[in-house]
N, C-alpha and C positions, 0 to 999 in steps of 0.2 A: 503493500499499499503504500500512499505518497507520505514524507515526512510528517507533512502539515496536519493530518487526518485530525489531530484532537482539536484544532481550529476550524470551528464551522464554517468561516468564512472563508475560507478556501475551496469548501466544497464545490462543485459544478464548475467549476471552470477549465478542468484538465479533462481531455477524451487519450493523452498520449501518456498511458499509466500501465505500468507492468500487473502482470494477473498476479493477484495474489491466492493464499489458500486457505485464509480464516475470515473470509468477510460473513461465513456463517455458521453455525454451531449445528450440529447432530447431538438431538438430545431427545430418546423417542418418549419420554414422558412429559416434558414443554410440547411436542409435538402434538401429541394427545390429547392435552388440555387445551393449547391454541385451537385444535380441530372441532373440539366439544363444544367451546366458549365461542366460537363463531357460527357454528351451526345452529346454537342455542339462541342465541340472540336475534339471527336471521329469521329464524322459523318463527320466535315468539313476535318479532315486530310485524312479521307478513300475516300473521294470527290475529294481531291486534287493529291491522289496518283492515282487514275482511269485517272483523265485527263491525269497527267503527263506521264502517259503508254500509252494513247492513243495518245501523241504527239510524243513518240518514235518510235510508230508504224506508225504515218504517217510522221514525218518529221525528225526523228533521236533525238540524243542529243550530246550537245557539252561537248568540256570541261570544260567552263566556268560553265556550271549547274554541271558539275558531282564534280568540285572543291567546289563549294559553298555547294552543299550535304555534301560531307565529311568535308568542314572547319566547317560549322557551326553545324555538328553532333558532331566532336572530341571537341569543345570549351561547346558546352552545355551541351554534356553527361559530360565532366571534371566537369562543373557544379553541377551533380546528386553525380557522383562517388567520385572526390575529396574535394568536400564541402559538400552537403545536408550529405554523409553516413557517409563519412572518418571522416570529420572534425567536421559536427556541432553534428551529431546524436552519434559518440562515442570519440572524442577530442583523434583522434589517431597521431594528432600531435600539433604543435600549430605553428599558422602566424600571422602579424600585421594585422591592421585593414583595410587595402586598401585593400589585398588580402581576408579577409574574405569578404569582400562586393562585391568584383569582382565574387567571386566563388560563392556567393549567389544569385547575379542579374542573372550569368550564369544558377544556378541551378533554379531560377524560369522561365527564357524562355524556359525551357523544358518541361513546361505545365502541370507538375506536381501534383501543387500544392504550396503555399508559405512557403519559409523553414519551419516555425514554425511547421505548420500541417503535413508537411513530415517527421520531425524528431520525433514529436509527436506517430505517426503512425506504426514508424519504431520502435521505443523504446518498444513500448506497443508489438511489434510484437516479440522482443526480449527476453521482458520480457514472454511471454504467448505461446512462439511460438508452434504451433500446440496443444496448450490448448484451451478451449471452448472460452478463452476472446482473441484468436489471431486473427485479424481483416480479417486475408485473409488466412488463412490455406484450402490446398484443399481436406485434410483428414477429414476434418469436417462437409462440407457442399457437400458430396456424396447423392444425391437422386435418388430414383426412379430405373429405369431399367436403365438409362443411367451411373449409379454410379459414377466412377473416372471422365469421362468426364463433368459431372454436376461441380464437387468438383474441377476439371482444371478451370471451365468456371467462377467459383464464386472467384477463387485465381486471376485470370487473370483480370477479369473486373467486374465480377458481385458483388462483395464487395461495390465498392464506390457507389452503389445506394443503400444501407443499409440504414436502417431509424435511425442511429446513428452516432455522430462522436466524435471522441476520443480526450479526455479533457487535452490541452495542458497544462493545470494549475498543472496536475500530471504530465505529461511528458516532458515537454520541459522548466519549470519554469526557466530555465538557460537563455533559448534563449530569453525569453518574460522580464529578466531584462538586455539585451544587447541592449543598444538602436542603435548601428549602424544594427543591423540583426532585430529588430524591425522595423524600417522605411524601410526596402528595404522589409520586409515581410507586411506591410502597402500598398507599391506600387506596388504589385505582377502582377494585370493586365497590369500596363505601361509596367514591363520588357518582360510579354508575349508577347504583341502586337510588341516591339521592336524587341524580338527575329523574329517575321514573317515578319517584313517590311525591316529589315537591310539585306537579300540577297536581297529584290527587287529593295532596294536604291542603291547598288553596281551595279547589273547586268545592271541596267539601265543608271547609271554612266558609266561604262566600254563598254557599246553596244552604248550609246546615243540611244536608243529606249524604248517605252514603251511596244514593244513586248519582248524584252529583259529582261525589269524589271517583266513582268506580270510571265516570266518564273524563273527568280530568286526568286520571291517571291513563286512559285510553287514548285520547286524542294529544296533550301535552307532553305523553310519555312513550307509547308505544307508537302510535303514527312517526310523531316527532323523530323516534330511533330509528323507523323505517326509513323517512325521507334523508334524515341526515346521512345514513350509511349509506347512500345508493347512490347519492348526489356527489358524495366524497368519490365514491367508487366509478362513476362516470367520469373525472376528472383522469384516472388513470386507463380506463379505455376509450369511452369517444373522445376525450382529450388529445390521442395521439392517434386518431385516423379521420373525423370529422371537424370541418374548418377552415380556416384559413391562415395562412402563414405571412406573417408581417416581415419575420426575420429568417434568414438562412440559417438555421440552427443543424446543430450537426446530429441529429434526429428528428422525431415525427411528429414533436409538437405541434397543437392548431389552437388556433383561437376561435372558440365556440360563443356569439354572443347570446345565444336561447336560452345559455345556461349561467349567463353573466349574474341576474340578479337572486336565483337561487341557491348559487353557489359563494356570494357574495365576492364578488370578480375573481375564484377560483379559474374561472373558465378561459380566461385571457391566458392560456399556459402557454401560448408560445412565446408571449412577451415574457414569461416569466422566465422560462428558459433562456432568452435573450438575456434577461438581466436577473439573475438568480437573488442577486443579494437586493434588489430593489424593494420598498415595502408597500409601493405602487404597481399593480398588474395592470390596471388599465392605462395604457400611455398615451391613449387619445382621448381627446376632450368628449368623445364621446362616447367612452368605453366604463361603463358604469362600474365601480369599483367598492362595493361598502364596505368591506375591509378596511381599505385604505381610509375612507371617512371614519371608521372607528379609532385609527391609529392617527390620524390628522386632530380628531377631537380630544385625545389623550395629548398630543402634541400641544395644541393651545391652551390646553389645563396646566399643563407644567409638567403633566404625569409620563410625557415621553420623549425622550430628545436622541440625538445626532439620526433622524430618521433618512435613511439613505434613497434616493431618488435621482435616476439617470437625469440629465439635463438634456433639453432637447437639441443641443448640438451633438450631442454623444448618442441619442437617438437616430436622429437622422442618417450621423456616420456610419452605424451599424445598417440601417436600410440600403443606402447608398452603396456598403460594399457585398451586397446581394448577388 
């Protein structure tokens, strides 16, 4: 691996790397636990969606349920894009320990794994994007007559059942040494369960009923979980197949405007691969990037600083180099 691997700001900038032997670990117990965990989350959240839509069909849906779904989704997805991705994986800005912990907890509630696990996978993706060591490239896993369909399925969710786990000692050493994030990481299951329970508790208190609590858990918990999981998965799959390319990067990343709002800017994926350290993914004025708006708000209020954004001349120079 590269000598600067423990510096996350260097990740994703070089493709000329020697092949290494310990980017992943083989541990039958951990692999089994991960497979069961991923399968359980996806099945339970899918069943929750089915029940929720049956509820809509039979009894309709209230503003409270819509509010819990949108509110919990916005908060928790911010934990992924503003916290896990832009802060921890790429250090695209700095903030204080309290905000770091809050974002790590919110990201944990999304059910996509503890922060250190998530960051290790993402840094590995940038280091080897669409190369054989990429954990979730749709272009390297197209098999049989289905071709691209099988590749998309693998990149979307199939890779989570692979017989290996990315080695955090190689890809996230800085976070392993961060006591606050390491503690959040250890309590991951608690944060995940809280993310499911909170909307049910809120709805129960507001409606003074168990049916309200169950409905809140259903919409703010399970439906939110299903949407946040699969919209994030879509960046790995759709984000490397469908869309436009503003920059001629060394992989197949795409910008997809249709997914920009629900992914809070994550779908400007080609932009992100061109400037991985940028806190802003939507580099054109019309490219909506809600995640960057959160960071900009933190910056205005003094809660974020050293926010990295490429200059317009640097962006144009990279476009001209295509």
